[in-house]
C-alpha positions as a printed Julia matrix, in Angstrom:
274×3 Matrix{Float64}:
  -8.27  44.89  -21.75
  -9.8   46.34  -18.56
 -12.81  47.58  -20.5
 -13.28  44.16  -22.06
 -13.31  42.46  -18.63
 -15.74  45.03  -17.29
 -18.08  44.72  -20.29
 -18.12  40.92  -20.11
 -18.91  40.8   -16.39
 -21.48  43.59  -16.69
 -23.33  41.54  -19.3
 -23.2   38.41  -17.14
 -24.45  40.33  -14.13
 -27.23  42.2   -15.93
 -28.5   39.01  -17.58
 -28.18  36.85  -14.46
 -25.66  34.01  -14.37
 -28.1   31.54  -15.93
 -30.23  33.99  -17.97
 -31.83  32.77  -21.19
 -30.45  35.93  -22.85
 -26.9   35.34  -21.65
 -25.74  33.26  -24.61
 -26.89  35.87  -27.12
 -25.31  38.73  -25.16
 -21.91  37.19  -24.64
 -21.71  36.23  -28.32
 -21.69  39.97  -29.08
 -18.27  40.31  -27.44
 -15.21  39.79  -29.65
 -12.91  37.69  -27.47
  -9.25  38.72  -27.69
  -7.95  36.33  -25.07
  -8.45  32.61  -24.44
  -9.03  33.32  -20.76
 -11.96  35.59  -21.62
 -13.26  32.89  -23.97
 -13.05  30.34  -21.14
 -15.2   32.62  -19.0
 -17.73  32.96  -21.79
 -17.87  29.18  -22.09
 -18.27  28.78  -18.34
 -21.35  31.02  -18.46
 -22.84  28.79  -21.16
 -22.04  25.44  -19.52
 -23.24  26.45  -16.04
 -26.5   27.69  -17.55
 -27.02  24.4   -19.4
 -26.5   22.27  -16.3
 -28.69  24.51  -14.14
 -31.48  24.25  -16.72
 -31.0   20.47  -16.98
 -31.08  20.15  -13.19
 -34.32  22.14  -13.03
 -35.86  19.84  -15.63
 -34.72  16.73  -13.75
 -36.09  17.98  -10.41
 -39.39  18.92  -12.01
 -39.64  15.48  -13.67
 -38.99  13.61  -10.41
 -41.65  15.61   -8.58
 -44.13  15.19  -11.43
 -43.47  11.44  -11.55
 -44.05  11.14   -7.8
 -47.39  12.96   -8.0
 -48.53  10.74  -10.84
 -47.26   7.61   -9.09
 -49.24   8.45   -5.97
 -52.41   8.63   -8.03
 -51.48   5.28   -9.65
 -52.9    6.4   -12.97
 -50.67   4.37  -15.28
 -47.16   2.97  -15.78
 -46.62   5.33  -18.71
 -47.42   8.9   -17.82
 -47.46  12.35  -19.37
 -46.7   15.51  -17.45
 -49.09  17.35  -19.78
 -50.68  16.87  -23.19
 -47.62  18.44  -24.8
 -45.01  17.47  -22.24
 -42.42  14.69  -22.13
 -43.47  11.07  -21.65
 -42.57   9.92  -18.12
 -42.2    6.24  -17.34
 -41.74   4.8   -13.82
 -40.46   1.32  -12.99
 -41.38  -0.52  -10.86
 -44.95   0.67  -10.31
 -45.13  -0.64   -6.76
 -43.99   0.4    -3.28
 -40.38  -0.74   -3.71
 -37.27   1.41   -4.2
 -35.18   2.41   -6.07
 -37.28   3.56   -8.99
 -36.14   4.17  -12.56
 -37.74   7.27  -14.05
 -37.36   7.88  -17.78
 -38.26  11.3   -19.15
 -38.56  11.19  -22.94
 -38.69  14.55  -24.73
 -38.72  12.86  -28.14
 -37.71  15.17  -30.97
 -38.37  18.25  -28.9
 -40.58  19.69  -26.16
 -40.6   23.34  -25.1
 -40.85  23.69  -21.32
 -42.35  26.39  -19.13
 -38.9   27.99  -19.0
 -38.95  28.42  -22.79
 -36.19  25.84  -23.41
 -36.55  23.23  -26.16
 -35.36  19.82  -24.94
 -34.97  16.58  -26.83
 -33.67  13.12  -25.97
 -34.02  11.47  -22.56
 -33.3   11.95  -18.89
 -32.68   8.68  -17.04
 -33.18   9.12  -13.29
 -32.68   6.64  -10.45
 -34.42   7.7    -7.22
 -33.75   5.85   -3.97
 -36.74   7.38   -2.12
 -39.23  10.23   -2.24
 -37.7   13.56   -3.3
 -38.39  15.31    0.01
 -37.22  12.37    2.14
 -33.9   12.9     3.97
 -30.99  10.89    2.51
 -32.87  10.22   -0.74
 -30.6   10.3    -3.77
 -31.61  11.17   -7.33
 -29.07  10.32  -10.03
 -29.63  11.73  -13.52
 -27.81  10.71  -16.68
 -28.45  12.06  -20.16
 -29.28  10.05  -23.28
 -28.8   11.98  -26.52
 -30.09  14.97  -24.55
 -30.13  18.48  -26.05
 -31.22  21.9   -24.8
 -31.63  24.58  -27.48
 -29.03  22.81  -29.63
 -26.48  22.13  -26.85
 -25.73  18.48  -26.07
 -25.49  17.8   -22.33
 -23.64  14.78  -20.9
 -22.49  13.61  -17.48
 -23.96  12.52  -14.15
 -25.96  14.76  -11.82
 -26.5   13.45   -8.26
 -28.85  15.36   -5.93
 -28.83  14.1    -2.32
 -31.41  15.29    0.21
 -29.53  16.5     3.32
 -32.71  17.17    5.29
 -34.25  20.25    6.82
 -31.88  22.79    8.38
 -33.55  24.78   11.14
 -33.94  28.42   10.24
 -32.78  27.86    6.66
 -34.78  25.24    4.77
 -34.5   21.91    2.98
 -30.96  21.27    1.69
 -29.61  19.21   -1.2
 -26.03  18.42   -2.14
 -25.66  18.57   -5.94
 -22.64  16.9    -7.55
 -22.03  16.96  -11.32
 -19.35  14.56  -12.52
 -17.91  14.16  -16.04
 -20.05  17.03  -17.24
 -19.8   17.98  -20.89
 -21.59  20.53  -23.03
 -20.93  20.48  -26.76
 -22.05  22.31  -29.88
 -20.56  22.61  -33.35
 -17.59  20.41  -32.38
 -16.58  22.47  -29.3
 -16.59  20.52  -26.01
 -16.55  22.19  -22.58
 -15.86  20.07  -19.49
 -17.54  20.86  -16.19
 -17.82  19.63  -12.59
 -19.76  20.95   -9.64
 -20.12  20.31   -5.91
 -22.68  22.65   -4.38
 -25.19  22.87   -1.55
 -28.65  24.1    -2.5
 -30.98  25.37    0.23
 -34.68  25.7    -0.59
 -35.68  29.12    0.82
 -38.95  29.8    -1.03
 -41.56  27.72   -2.85
 -41.41  24.62   -0.66
 -45.11  25.14    0.16
 -45.88  24.36   -3.51
 -43.7   21.23   -3.95
 -45.23  20.14   -7.26
 -44.28  23.45   -8.93
 -40.53  24.18   -9.0
 -40.95  27.35  -11.04
 -41.79  29.54   -8.02
 -38.73  28.29   -6.13
 -35.82  30.3    -4.77
 -32.56  28.8    -3.5
 -29.38  29.68   -1.7
 -26.39  28.15   -3.53
 -22.95  27.49   -2.06
 -19.91  25.51   -3.25
 -17.48  25.2    -6.16
 -17.82  24.88   -9.94
 -14.87  24.19  -12.23
 -13.82  22.77  -15.56
 -11.81  23.12  -18.75
 -12.71  25.23  -21.77
 -12.8   23.94  -25.33
  -9.22  25.26  -25.73
  -7.88  23.65  -22.56
  -8.09  26.67  -20.24
  -8.87  25.69  -16.63
 -11.33  27.7   -14.58
 -12.74  27.6   -11.05
 -15.49  29.58   -9.39
 -15.83  29.51   -5.62
 -19.05  30.82   -4.08
 -17.67  32.75   -1.09
 -21.06  34.07    0.07
 -24.23  32.06   -0.8
 -26.0   33.12   -3.99
 -29.73  33.83   -3.8
 -31.08  32.31   -7.02
 -34.61  32.7    -8.44
 -35.46  29.67  -10.61
 -37.89  30.93  -13.26
 -36.35  34.36  -13.92
 -32.82  32.92  -13.37
 -31.74  35.96  -11.39
 -29.06  36.17   -8.71
 -30.0   38.86   -6.2
 -27.17  38.53   -3.65
 -23.95  36.66   -2.89
 -20.32  36.62   -4.03
 -18.21  34.49   -6.39
 -14.42  34.36   -6.54
 -13.27  33.76  -10.13
  -9.97  32.03  -11.01
  -9.31  31.52  -14.72
  -5.97  30.99  -16.48
  -5.04  34.14  -18.38
  -7.18  36.48  -16.31
  -6.46  38.34  -13.05
  -8.28  37.27   -9.89
 -11.83  38.61   -9.89
 -14.91  38.76   -7.71
 -18.57  39.07   -8.64
 -20.46  40.79   -5.82
 -24.2   40.45   -6.45
 -25.11  41.96   -3.07
 -23.47  45.3    -3.87
 -23.78  44.9    -7.68
 -20.04  45.31   -8.16
 -17.27  43.61  -10.13
 -13.82  43.63   -8.54
 -10.66  43.09  -10.58
  -7.63  43.29   -8.31
  -8.02  46.48   -6.3
 -10.38  48.07   -8.81
 -14.16  47.98   -8.57
 -16.83  48.57  -11.24
 -20.64  48.76  -11.02
 -22.44  45.79  -12.55
 -25.22  47.87  -14.05
 -23.12  50.1   -16.35
C-alpha cells in the first residue's frame, strides 16, 4: 500500500497539480482502495475548476478590452474564439457577460470547451471590491461537464505582495460517464507575476492559499488545506513551492511539500521526483 501512495503522489507532483497530463497519468494506476480513488478524483476535479476559472478570468478581461473600444455588442475574442456578448453596452453596472463556445473551441491552453459561461461583473476586473460570478450552462472541458458557481472578489492591492482575489466555488460538480464528483473551494489568490500584461492571463503566476474539499463519486469525503501558499504558474500549470495537508477517508494523513519536493506520509518521507 505504501508504494501505491508514493506512486500516486509522485505522479501528481511530477505532472503538477493541474497538469494537462495528470488525468492520463493517474488513470494508469490500478486503485485498490476507495480513499486512493477519491484522491484521484480530487486531482481531476480541481484541475477542471482551475481551468474553468482561467477561462472565465480571460473572458472577463477580453470583454472589458473590447467594451472599452466600443466595437460592437456582440464580440469575438478571435476569429476562432468564443462569441462574447456584453449587456448593457453602456457605462452602467453590473454587466452580464456571456461566453459562448458553441460546439467546441480549443483555447491557448489546449483545452476544448463547449457550452456557455454566464458571468455577472459588478465593476472592472482590477477594481477593488469588484465581484465576478460565473455559472456554467451545458459547459464541458475535454468531455467533463462542469457545474456550480464561481465567485471571484477583488480584495485590492496588498503592499509587497500584489493584487488579491478571494475565489469561492459553491455547489461544484464535475461529471463524466455517470460519475459525479462534488467540490467546494475557498481560496485567496495573489497575483505575483504578469499583472503588467493584464489582457494576457497566460503569463500569470499566483500564490494560492485556502481550503478545497468535497465528496468523491463513491461518497468518500476529502479536504486539502494549503498550509504554506502554493506558487502556481498558469500556462504550464506547475506548482513550484508551498505545502498541502491532505485529509481523505481511508488514507493516513499526508503532506505534499512542493518547496522541498517531498511527500510525507505519517513520519515517513519520499522524494516527489522518483
